[in-house]
C-alpha positions in Angstrom: 74.6 -112.6 91.4 76.8 -115.7 92.0 79.4 -115.5 94.7 83.0 -115.2 93.8 83.7 -118.8 95.0 80.9 -120.2 92.8 82.1 -118.1 89.8 85.6 -119.5 90.2 84.2 -123.0 90.4 82.1 -122.5 87.3 85.2 -121.3 85.4 87.2 -124.3 86.5 84.4 -126.7 85.5 84.2 -125.0 82.1 87.9 -125.3 81.6 87.8 -129.0 82.4 84.9 -129.5 80.0 86.7 -127.7 77.2 90.0 -129.5 77.8 91.0 -131.7 74.8 90.4 -135.4 75.4 92.8 -138.1 74.4 91.2 -140.8 72.2 91.0 -144.2 73.8 93.4 -146.7 72.1 92.0 -149.3 69.8 92.4 -153.0 70.6 95.1 -154.7 68.4 94.0 -157.6 66.1 94.6 -161.2 67.2 97.4 -161.5 64.6 99.0 -158.2 65.4 102.8 -158.0 65.5 103.9 -158.1 69.2 106.4 -155.2 69.9 109.0 -156.8 72.1 110.5 -154.9 75.0 114.1 -153.6 74.7 116.7 -154.9 77.2 116.7 -151.5 78.9 113.0 -151.6 79.5 113.3 -151.9 83.3 115.9 -149.1 83.3 113.5 -146.6 81.8 110.4 -147.7 83.7 111.4 -146.1 86.9 109.4 -144.2 89.6 107.2 -141.5 88.3 106.6 -143.0 84.9 102.9 -143.0 84.2 102.2 -141.8 80.6 103.8 -143.5 77.6 103.2 -141.7 74.3 103.3 -144.0 71.2 104.1 -142.4 67.9 103.6 -144.0 64.5 102.5 -147.4 65.8 99.4 -148.9 64.2 97.0 -149.5 67.0 95.5 -152.5 65.3 98.6 -154.0 63.6 101.2 -153.3 66.4 100.6 -155.0 69.8 102.4 -152.8 72.4 100.7 -154.5 75.4 104.1 -155.6 76.8 104.9 -152.0 77.6 102.2 -152.1 80.2 102.4 -155.6 81.7 101.4 -154.6 85.2 98.6 -152.2 84.0 100.2 -149.4 86.0 101.0 -147.3 82.9 98.9 -145.4 80.5 99.6 -146.1 76.8 98.7 -143.0 74.8 98.6 -143.3 71.0 99.7 -140.0 69.4 97.3 -139.3 66.5 98.5 -137.3 63.6 97.9 -136.9 59.9 100.6 -138.6 57.9 102.3 -136.3 55.4 101.2 -136.6 51.8 103.2 -138.8 49.5 103.2 -135.8 47.1 105.2 -133.8 49.6 108.8 -134.0 48.4 112.1 -133.3 50.1 112.8 -130.5 47.7 109.7 -128.7 49.0 111.5 -128.4 52.3 115.1 -128.1 50.8 114.8 -126.2 47.6 117.9 -125.4 45.5 117.2 -121.7 45.7 115.2 -119.2 47.7 114.8 -115.5 47.4 117.1 -114.6 50.3 117.3 -111.0 49.4 113.4 -110.8 49.1 113.7 -109.0 45.8 110.4 -110.4 44.5 109.2 -112.8 47.2 109.3 -113.6 50.9 110.5 -117.2 51.4 108.1 -119.6 53.2 108.0 -123.2 54.2 105.2 -125.7 53.7 103.5 -127.1 56.8 104.2 -130.6 58.0 101.1 -132.0 59.8 101.6 -132.2 63.5 99.4 -133.5 66.3 97.4 -131.2 68.6 100.1 -131.0 71.2 97.7 -129.6 73.8 96.1 -133.0 73.9 99.3 -134.8 74.6 100.9 -133.4 77.7 102.8 -134.9 80.6 104.5 -137.6 78.6 107.1 -139.4 80.7 108.3 -141.6 77.8 107.9 -141.1 74.1 108.2 -144.2 72.0 108.3 -143.9 68.2 108.5 -146.3 65.2 110.6 -144.8 62.5 110.2 -145.5 58.8 113.5 -146.8 57.3 114.3 -147.9 53.8 118.1 -147.8 53.8 118.3 -150.0 50.7 117.0 -147.2 48.6 119.4 -144.4 47.4 118.7 -141.1 49.2 116.6 -142.9 51.8 117.5 -140.4 54.5 115.7 -137.6 52.6 112.2 -138.8 53.5 109.6 -136.3 54.6 107.6 -138.9 56.5 110.7 -140.0 58.4 111.4 -136.3 59.2 107.8 -135.8 60.3 108.0 -138.5 62.9 111.3 -137.1 64.3 109.8 -133.6 64.5 106.6 -134.9 66.3 108.7 -136.7 68.9 111.0 -133.6 69.3 108.1 -131.3 69.8 106.4 -133.7 72.3 109.6 -133.7 74.3 110.0 -129.9 74.2 106.3 -129.4 75.3 107.2 -131.3 78.5 110.2 -129.1 79.3 108.4 -126.9 81.8 106.9 -129.7 83.8 110.1 -131.7 83.8 112.3 -128.8 84.7 115.1 -129.3 82.2 117.0 -132.0 83.9 115.7 -133.1 87.3 113.2 -135.4 85.5 114.5 -136.4 82.1 112.0 -136.9 79.3 112.9 -140.3 77.8 112.7 -140.9 74.1 112.8 -144.3 72.6 112.9 -145.2 68.9 112.3 -148.5 67.1 114.3 -148.4 63.9 116.6 -150.4 61.8 118.3 -147.1 60.8 120.0 -144.8 63.2 117.7 -141.9 64.2 118.6 -138.5 62.7 121.6 -137.2 64.7 120.8 -133.7 63.4 117.8 -133.7 65.7 118.6 -136.3 68.4 122.2 -135.8 69.2 124.7 -138.6 69.3 125.8 -137.5 72.8 122.2 -137.9 74.1 122.0 -141.6 73.2 122.0 -143.5 76.4 121.7 -147.0 75.0 121.3 -148.9 71.8 119.9 -152.4 71.7 119.5 -153.8 68.2 116.7 -151.8 66.6 116.0 -149.9 69.9 117.5 -146.5 70.6 117.1 -144.8 74.0 117.8 -141.0 74.3 117.6 -138.5 77.1 117.7 -135.3 75.0 119.0 -131.9 76.0 115.7 -130.1 75.9 117.2 -126.6 75.5 119.1 -127.6 72.4 116.1 -129.5 71.1 113.8 -126.5 71.7 116.1 -124.3 69.6 116.1 -126.8 66.7 112.3 -127.1 66.5 112.0 -123.3 66.7 114.0 -122.9 63.5 112.5 -123.3 60.0 111.5 -126.8 59.2 114.0 -126.9 56.2 116.2 -124.7 54.1 113.0 -123.2 52.6 113.6 -120.2 54.9 116.7 -118.6 56.4 117.6 -119.6 59.9 119.3 -116.1 60.1 117.2 -113.7 58.1 118.7 -110.8 56.2 115.7 -108.5 56.4 113.0 -107.8 59.0 109.8 -109.6 58.0 107.6 -107.6 55.7 109.7 -104.4 55.8 112.7 -103.0 53.9 115.0 -103.0 57.0 118.1 -105.0 57.8 117.4 -107.8 60.3 118.4 -106.8 63.8 120.9 -109.4 65.1 121.6 -107.5 68.3 119.5 -109.9 70.5 121.3 -112.9 69.1 124.7 -111.1 69.5 123.9 -110.5 73.2 123.1 -114.2 73.7 126.3 -115.2 71.9 128.3 -112.8 74.0 126.7 -114.1 77.2 127.3 -117.7 76.2 131.0 -116.9 75.4 131.6 -116.6 79.1 130.5 -120.1 79.9 130.9 -121.9 76.6 134.1 -122.8 74.7 133.8 -121.8 71.1 136.3 -121.6 68.3 136.9 -121.0 64.6 138.8 -123.8 62.8 140.3 -124.8 59.5 142.2 -127.9 58.3 145.4 -128.3 56.2 146.6 -131.7 55.1 148.6 -133.5 52.4 150.4 -130.4 51.0 151.3 -126.8 51.8 149.2 -125.4 48.9 146.8 -123.6 51.2 149.2 -122.2 53.8 149.0 -118.7 52.4 145.2 -118.9 52.4 145.1 -120.1 56.0 147.3 -117.2 57.1 145.1 -114.6 55.3 142.0 -116.3 56.8 143.4 -116.0 60.4 144.3 -112.3 59.8 140.9 -111.5 58.3 139.1 -113.2 61.3 141.2 -111.2 63.8 140.4 -108.0 62.0 136.7 -108.5 62.6 137.3 -108.3 66.4 136.5 -111.9 67.3 137.9 -113.1 70.6 137.2 -116.8 69.9 140.1 -119.2 69.6 141.5 -119.9 66.1 142.3 -123.6 65.8 144.3 -125.1 62.9 144.4 -128.8 62.4 147.4 -129.8 60.2 149.4 -132.9 59.4 153.1 -133.5 59.0 153.1 -132.3 55.4 153.5 -128.7 56.7 157.1 -127.7 57.4 158.2 -126.3 60.7 158.9 -122.9 59.2 155.4 -122.7 57.8 153.9 -123.8 61.1 155.7 -120.9 62.8 154.2 -118.5 60.3 150.8 -120.0 60.7 151.1 -119.7 64.5 152.3 -116.1 64.1 149.2 -115.3 62.0 146.9 -116.3 64.9 146.3 -120.0 64.7 146.6 -122.4 67.6 148.1 -125.5 66.0 147.1 -129.1 66.6 148.8 -132.0 64.7 146.5 -134.6 63.2 146.8 -137.9 61.4 145.1 -137.8 58.0 141.9 -139.8 57.3 141.7 -141.5 54.0 138.5 -141.8 51.9 138.3 -145.5 51.3 136.4 -144.9 48.0 138.9 -142.4 46.6 141.5 -143.2 44.0 145.1 -143.1 45.1 146.8 -139.7 44.7 143.5 -138.1 43.9 142.5 -134.6 45.1 139.9 -136.1 47.5 142.0 -139.0 48.8 142.4 -137.5 52.3 139.5 -135.0 52.4 137.9 -137.0 55.2 140.6 -135.5 57.5 138.0 -132.8 58.1 136.2 -135.3 60.4 138.9 -134.5 62.9 137.0 -131.3 63.7 134.5 -133.4 65.7 137.4 -134.5 68.0 137.7 -130.9 69.2 135.7 -131.8 72.3 137.2 -129.2 74.5 134.9 -126.8 72.5 131.1 -126.8 72.6 130.8 -125.4 69.2 133.1 -124.8 66.2 132.7 -122.8 63.1 134.7 -124.4 60.3 136.0 -122.2 57.5 137.8 -123.3 54.4 141.3 -121.9 53.9 140.3 -120.3 50.6 137.9 -117.9 52.3 138.5 -114.4 53.7 136.2 -113.1 56.4 135.0 -109.4 56.0 132.5 -109.1 58.9 132.3 -110.6 62.4 130.8 -114.1 62.2 130.4 -114.6 66.0 126.6 -114.5 65.6 126.8 -117.9 64.0 127.8 -119.5 67.3 124.1 -119.1 68.2 123.0 -121.7 65.6 123.1 -125.5 66.0 124.8 -128.2 64.0 124.3 -128.4 61.0 124.1 -124.7 59.9 125.5 -123.8 56.5 124.8 -122.0 53.3 123.1 -123.7 50.3 125.1 -125.1 47.4 122.9 -126.7 44.8 119.9 -129.0 44.7 119.1 -129.8 48.4 122.7 -129.8 49.7 124.7 -127.4 51.8 128.2 -126.0 51.1 130.7 -127.2 53.6 133.0 -124.2 53.2 131.6 -122.6 56.3 129.6 -124.7 58.7 128.6 -124.7 62.4 129.4 -128.0 64.1 129.2 -129.5 67.6 132.3 -131.6 68.4 131.6 -135.0 69.8 133.6 -138.2 69.9 130.4 -140.1 69.4 129.6 -138.2 66.2 133.2 -138.7 65.0 132.8 -142.4 65.5 129.6 -142.4 63.4 131.4 -140.6 60.6 134.3 -143.0 60.7 132.0 -146.1 60.7 130.0 -144.7 57.8 133.0 -144.1 55.5 132.6 -147.6 53.9 128.9 -147.4 53.3 128.2 -143.8 52.1 129.0 -142.8 48.6 129.8 -139.1 48.3 128.2 -137.4 45.3 131.4 -135.5 44.6 133.9 -137.9 46.1 134.8 -135.4 48.9 133.8 -134.5 52.4 131.0 -132.2 51.2 129.1 -135.0 49.5 129.7 -137.3 52.5 128.5 -134.8 55.2 125.4 -134.1 53.2 124.4 -137.7 53.5 125.0 -137.7 57.2 123.3 -134.3 57.9 120.4 -134.3 55.5 118.4 -131.9 57.8 120.3 -128.6 58.0 119.7 -124.9 58.7 120.2 -122.4 55.9 122.5 -119.4 56.5 122.4 -116.5 54.1 124.7 -116.8 51.0 126.4 -113.6 52.3 127.9 -115.7 55.1 129.8 -117.9 52.5 129.6 -115.9 49.3 130.9 -118.0 46.4 133.0 -116.3 43.8 131.4 -117.6 40.7 129.3 -116.3 37.8 127.3 -119.3 36.6 124.7 -117.2 34.8 127.4 -115.4 32.8 125.3 -112.3 32.4 126.3 -108.6 32.7 123.6 -108.2 35.4 125.0 -111.0 37.5 128.6 -109.7 37.2 127.5 -106.2 38.1 125.5 -107.3 41.3 128.2 -109.7 42.5 131.2 -107.3 41.9 129.3 -104.6 43.7 129.0 -106.9 46.7 132.7 -108.0 46.4 133.9 -104.4 46.5 131.4 -102.8 48.9 132.9 -100.7 51.7 131.9 -101.1 54.5 131.5 -104.8 53.6 128.0 -106.1 52.8 129.3 -109.7 52.6 130.4 -111.7 55.7 133.0 -113.6 53.6 134.2 -114.4 50.1 134.8 -118.0 49.1 137.5 -118.0 46.4 136.6 -120.8 44.0 138.8 -121.7 41.0 142.5 -120.7 41.0 143.4 -119.0 44.3 144.5 -115.4 44.5 148.0 -116.4 45.8 148.5 -118.5 42.7 147.9 -115.5 40.4 149.8 -112.4 39.7 148.4 -109.7 41.9 147.7 -107.6 38.7 144.5 -109.5 37.8 142.5 -112.7 38.5 144.3 -115.4 36.5 141.0 -117.4 36.2 140.4 -115.2 33.2 143.3 -117.0 31.3 141.9 -120.5 31.7 138.9 -121.4 29.7 137.2 -123.7 32.1 137.9 -121.4 35.1 136.6 -118.2 33.7 133.3 -118.6 35.6 135.3 -117.9 38.7 137.0 -114.7 37.5 136.5 -111.4 39.3 139.2 -108.7 39.4 137.2 -106.9 42.1 137.2 -109.9 44.5 140.9 -110.5 43.5 141.9 -107.0 44.5 140.0 -107.3 47.8 142.1 -110.3 48.7 145.3 -108.6 47.9 144.3 -105.6 49.9 144.1 -107.9 53.0 147.4 -109.4 52.0 149.1 -106.0 52.0 147.8 -105.2 55.5 149.7 -108.2 56.9 153.2 -108.2 58.4 155.9 -108.5 55.8 157.2 -111.8 57.3 153.7 -113.3 56.8 153.5 -112.1 53.2 156.6 -114.2 52.4 154.4 -117.3 52.7 152.3 -116.1 49.7 155.2 -115.9 47.2 155.1 -117.9 44.0 157.1 -121.0 43.3 159.2 -121.2 40.2 156.9 -123.9 38.9 153.8 -121.8 39.4 155.4 -118.8 37.8 156.1 -120.9 34.7 152.5 -122.2 34.6 151.1 -118.7 35.0 153.2 -117.4 32.0 152.2 -120.4 30.0 148.5 -119.8 30.8 148.9 -116.2 29.6 150.5 -117.3 26.4 147.7 -119.8 25.7 145.0 -117.1 26.4 146.8 -114.9 24.0 146.8 -117.6 21.3 143.1 -118.2 21.8 142.4 -114.5 21.7 140.2 -114.6 24.8 138.0 -111.5 24.4 138.5 -109.9 27.8 142.2 -109.5 26.9 143.6 -109.8 30.4 146.6 -111.5 28.8 147.6 -108.1 27.5 147.9 -106.5 31.0 151.5 -105.6 31.9 152.6 -107.6 34.9 154.0 -105.5 37.8 153.8 -108.1 40.6 157.3 -108.1 42.2 156.8 -111.8 43.2 157.7 -112.8 39.6 161.3 -111.8 40.3 163.6 -114.8 40.7 165.0 -113.5 44.0 161.5 -113.5 45.5 160.4 -117.0 44.4 159.8 -119.7 47.0 161.6 -123.0 46.8 
């Protein structure tokens, strides 16, 4: 029987023999392209740098010998299987997934990754990124995403050995296009020299990102426990969020600009947030179009007000709805907060949303195709990111002319939150089944939805008796009396002084009556135009100026 010492030695030898081996790099061809060093080369090649992982460089076509001029470093090519050209962005970011798991459990396709056990102890990771920014939609490239994720995972695998900060893992990209700031944060960029980008990533943040689903093909925050008919337990996440709240600055925010049309909505939003028990700050960005009296009411409702200068969309027509929608970029200037949840002023919150502070930028609900809805989104304020947004205004064409289209071109890689977080009030299928299901959710007590997003004509622009979207032919897809009455119930729970901000103007009352008459002439089948109006706001003495 072997002694204990011999047995231990045998086990160690076996472990060494079984340890994965790094393949020796190939020699570059004589006519290979020489990869020049960046200006910050000496800065990153400090003491302790031994292993340099090279990602997506062709060993025969790319000559990286200048990265090891003294022969003191080890150049390690990271081998991986390139993702198939048949793999489309929509495979990762489908328009729809079965969030409720009524007939299927959502899943994501696998993106080929290296064997990370082979590639450990990387001091510097250098990657060449594919970039075809002359092509429309170039950012939605699976191969480009694959390279980013390989680099991110390599960096995260080093986290234990590099102790989260005392020794920084350095990441360098060679790319004509800016690396994806959804993965490698703007604030982590140390230096940019032409096509070279040098990052020292926050590994804790990066680790969370790579632990989430690879696309919107799965929910970042599940509704149900996997494989069983049980509501997903968010208590662990809630505990982390509560713990972080003591050390991190977090806030809810909305934006008002160009007119006071949404003042009433913002007041209801603040009141609905406070009713959920949140203790986060409520920040309201507004411009000088909002009167002093209305600012006082907004402040009384719970908002901390900050005055902003509007930001114009240079591609918008003058006096158009979207002309100043880029004012939303000011959210990224809230740098006294680590994380902000933006909420549109036509939304009411029914359940506590604090759990969302756990998730990174950009987390949001799906809209259509591969894009997210910007009505509720988790962002991370950063002056660097703000500058990127401002610089990109002149180059990026928004699909809808507004901020949602623009932001979807900046943040192409995003994390899907359940529709119940930002539940859109619409009925596109126009079926009895759809209406029954959605109205059940709108009216459920206690609430099953986290919020309702009031698309179409807003509740405060209608008589309280019914949803006035019924009276306008192209707005009927947004009509729900159940959701309408839910909003008015919240309104009635407010202080009377705040309710005054939701009165009708004389002009809006005239338009409402005209819409009712037109619906009557058209004989719209639901016959809401026949309902007797009892809303006291129609009285001349209660109209707003």
